[in-house]
C-alpha positions, -999 to 999 in steps of 0.1 A, spaced: -596 899 -662 -596 873 -689 -563 872 -693 -554 877 -651 -579 847 -645 -568 820 -673 -528 828 -661 -538 822 -626 -554 789 -634 -527 780 -658 -501 785 -629 -517 764 -605 -524 738 -628 -486 738 -635 -475 742 -597 -497 711 -590 -486 688 -623 -446 697 -616 -458 689 -580 -472 656 -588 -446 649 -615 -416 657 -589 -433 632 -562 -432 604 -586 -397 609 -599 -386 610 -567 -401 577 -555 -386 563 -586 -348 574 -572 -355 562 -538 -369 529 -554 -334 530 -572 -315 538 -545 -329 512 -519 -321 481 -546 -284 492 -548 -286 495 -509 -299 461 -507 -276 446 -533 -248 460 -515 -257 446 -482 -268 408 -496 -230 413 -515 -210 420 -481 -228 393 -466 -220 370 -492 -183 380 -497 -175 381 -457 -174 340 -462 -150 344 -493 -113 349 -487 -101 351 -525 -103 385 -542 -127 399 -512 -108 431 -502 -113 444 -536 -147 434 -544 -158 449 -507 -141 482 -512 -162 488 -546 -192 478 -526 -187 499 -496 -184 528 -517 -213 521 -534 -233 519 -503 -213 552 -492 -225 570 -524 -258 560 -517 -261 572 -482 -249 603 -490 -275 613 -518 -291 640 -510 -326 635 -493 -339 671 -503 -337 689 -533 -314 715 -529 -309 741 -557 -268 740 -557 -267 704 -556 -265 683 -588 -287 655 -578 -288 638 -612 -243 643 -612 -248 620 -583 -271 593 -593 -253 590 -622 -222 584 -610 -240 559 -584 -253 543 -612 -214 540 -630 -201 528 -598 -230 498 -596 -219 493 -632 -184 490 -623 -191 465 -590 -215 442 -613 -185 441 -633 -160 430 -607 -185 406 -591 -185 389 -626 -224 387 -627 -246 392 -655 -263 426 -659 -297 408 -660 -293 395 -631 -285 428 -613 -312 453 -625 -318 483 -603 -360 478 -616 -375 467 -642 -382 484 -677 -410 509 -669 -441 501 -667 -455 520 -693 -493 502 -687 -503 525 -658 -515 558 -666 -494 594 -662 -504 621 -650 -514 648 -679 -492 680 -682 -518 705 -689 -503 741 -702 
């Protein structure tokens, strides 16, 4: 009886902790993708007035925007979300290079704030 009860309680706490961690990570990814989309929209607005070397920059920006729009909104087991996120980050680095702006001027988010409490994992 004690093992079964302990196992059941552990499973319940594990699900709750996993849910909270997934919710937090999902919010971080959504924030990052939102930054990329805002970045692209701002630069497209700027480049619409520029004539020199505009085409290559616009193509790269629109590709990044399309990648962020096609990122899955739900967790699908067959879909490798982290591979897609890695490709989006790589495309962002390419766009920053093409635009010839410093990476410190184009950070998707500041370094994580380690002062905020993280959920305790209990096993």
